[in-house]
C-alpha positions in Angstrom: -32.8 52.1 -14.8 -29.4 52.7 -16.1 -27.6 52.2 -13.0 -28.6 48.8 -12.2 -27.6 47.8 -15.9 -24.4 49.4 -15.0 -24.1 47.6 -11.8 -25.1 44.3 -14.2 -22.7 45.2 -16.4 -19.3 46.6 -15.5 -16.7 44.1 -15.4 -13.4 44.2 -13.7 -10.9 44.1 -17.0 -7.8 46.2 -16.4 -9.1 47.4 -12.6 -7.7 46.4 -9.6 -10.1 44.4 -7.3 -9.9 47.0 -5.0 -11.0 49.8 -7.9 -13.6 46.9 -9.1 -14.9 46.3 -5.7 -15.7 50.3 -4.8 -16.9 50.4 -8.3 -19.9 48.0 -8.0 -20.1 49.0 -4.4 -20.7 52.5 -4.8 -23.3 51.9 -7.8 -25.3 49.8 -5.2 -24.9 52.3 -2.6 -26.1 55.5 -5.7 -29.3 52.7 -6.0 -30.3 52.3 -2.2 -30.2 56.0 -2.4 -32.7 56.1 -5.3 -35.3 53.6 -3.4 -33.8 51.0 -5.1 -32.1 48.7 -2.9 -29.6 45.4 -4.0 -29.7 42.5 -1.8 -26.6 41.2 -0.1 -26.9 38.0 -2.2 -27.7 40.1 -5.5 -24.6 42.1 -5.1 -22.6 38.7 -4.4 -23.4 37.8 -7.6 -23.3 40.9 -9.6 -19.6 41.2 -8.6 -18.7 37.5 -9.0 -20.5 37.8 -12.3 -17.8 41.0 -13.8 -14.9 39.0 -13.2 -12.5 37.4 -15.6 -11.9 34.0 -16.8 -8.6 34.1 -14.5 -11.1 33.9 -11.6 -12.7 31.1 -12.8 -12.5 28.6 -10.0 -12.3 30.8 -7.6 -16.3 31.7 -8.5 -16.9 28.6 -8.7 -15.4 27.5 -5.6 -17.3 30.4 -3.6 -21.0 29.6 -5.3 -20.8 26.1 -3.7 -20.3 27.0 -0.5 -23.0 26.0 2.0 -22.4 29.3 4.6 -24.1 32.3 3.8 -21.5 34.9 2.8 -21.7 38.7 3.1 -20.4 41.4 0.3 -17.6 41.7 2.8 -16.4 38.4 3.1 -16.5 37.9 -0.7 -14.7 41.4 -1.2 -12.2 40.1 1.3 -11.2 37.0 -0.6 -11.5 39.2 -3.7 -8.7 40.3 -2.8 -6.6 37.2 -1.5 -7.3 35.2 -5.3 -6.2 38.6 -6.3 -3.1 38.5 -4.8 -2.6 34.8 -5.5 -2.9 34.8 -9.2 -0.5 38.1 -8.9 2.0 36.0 -7.1 1.7 33.2 -9.2 1.9 35.2 -12.2 5.1 36.8 -11.4 6.2 33.3 -9.9 5.8 31.7 -14.2 7.2 35.0 -16.0 10.2 35.2 -14.2 12.6 34.1 -16.3 15.0 31.6 -15.1 18.6 30.7 -17.4 20.5 27.4 -17.6 23.8 27.0 -15.9 26.5 28.4 -18.2 27.8 24.4 -19.1 25.0 22.9 -20.7 25.2 19.3 -20.8 25.4 17.5 -24.6 21.8 17.0 -25.5 21.0 20.7 -25.0 21.7 22.6 -28.0 22.2 26.1 -26.5 21.6 27.7 -23.4 18.2 29.1 -23.7 15.9 30.4 -21.3 13.3 28.7 -19.5 10.6 29.5 -17.4 10.5 29.0 -14.0 7.6 26.6 -14.5 9.9 24.5 -16.2 13.3 24.2 -13.7 13.4 24.2 -10.3 15.7 24.3 -8.0 15.0 20.4 -6.8 17.5 17.7 -6.0 18.9 16.3 -9.5 17.5 13.1 -10.2 18.9 9.5 -9.7 19.5 9.7 -13.7 21.2 12.9 -13.4 24.7 13.8 -11.4 25.4 16.9 -10.2 29.3 18.4 -9.5 30.5 21.1 -7.4 29.9 24.2 -9.7 26.5 23.2 -10.2 26.3 22.1 -13.7 24.6 18.8 -14.3 25.4 15.4 -17.0 22.6 13.7 -18.3 23.8 10.0 -18.3 20.2 8.9 -19.4 22.2 7.7 -23.1 24.8 5.6 -21.4 22.2 2.1 -23.1 21.3 3.2 -26.2 18.6 0.5 -26.4 16.4 3.4 -23.7 14.1 6.4 -25.0 15.6 9.6 -24.2 14.9 11.1 -21.0 13.9 14.8 -20.3 16.3 16.8 -17.9 13.6 19.0 -16.5 10.9 16.7 -16.2 12.4 13.7 -15.8 10.4 11.8 -18.5 11.0 9.1 -20.7 10.1 10.0 -24.4 11.4 13.8 -25.6 14.7 15.7 -24.5 14.4 19.2 -22.6 14.1 20.7 -25.9 10.9 19.3 -26.5 9.4 19.9 -22.9 
C-alpha cells in the first residue's frame, strides 16, 4: 500500500498549508477510490503528524480538545494558525532602527528587531524629549546597577539585552 505509506509520511515542509492539506486529502481520496477509506479521525492524525515543530503547540492544544473535530474543522484552524505564524514571523523579522541621537550608554546606533524595541511610553527612569530621543538616567547614583534601556531590568545595558 504505497498510498497509505505516502499519507503517513508526507510532511508539510516548504508547502503552503493549503497545498499540504490538499495533497493529504488527495491521497486519502485515492485510497477511498481503491476501497481503502481512511477515517476522519485517522486523517486528522495524519494531518497533525506531518506538521513541523512550529505547529507543536497548536497540535497539542488541538489534540487536548474534548469535542470531536472534523477534517474540515482542522483544515480551517490550520489555515488560521499558518496566518498567525506568518504574521508573528513578520513582526519579529522587521528591523527597527534606533533614533539618530543615541543615549550615551549605547556605543553606536544599531538595528534591533521589533521584539527588543516597542512604542510603549517611556518608563519612569527614562525621559523623552520632543524630538523622540531618549536619555537614560539610570546612572544618577553611582552605587546603582545599570538599568537596560530596552527591557528596563537592572543588571545589564541595552547592548547586552
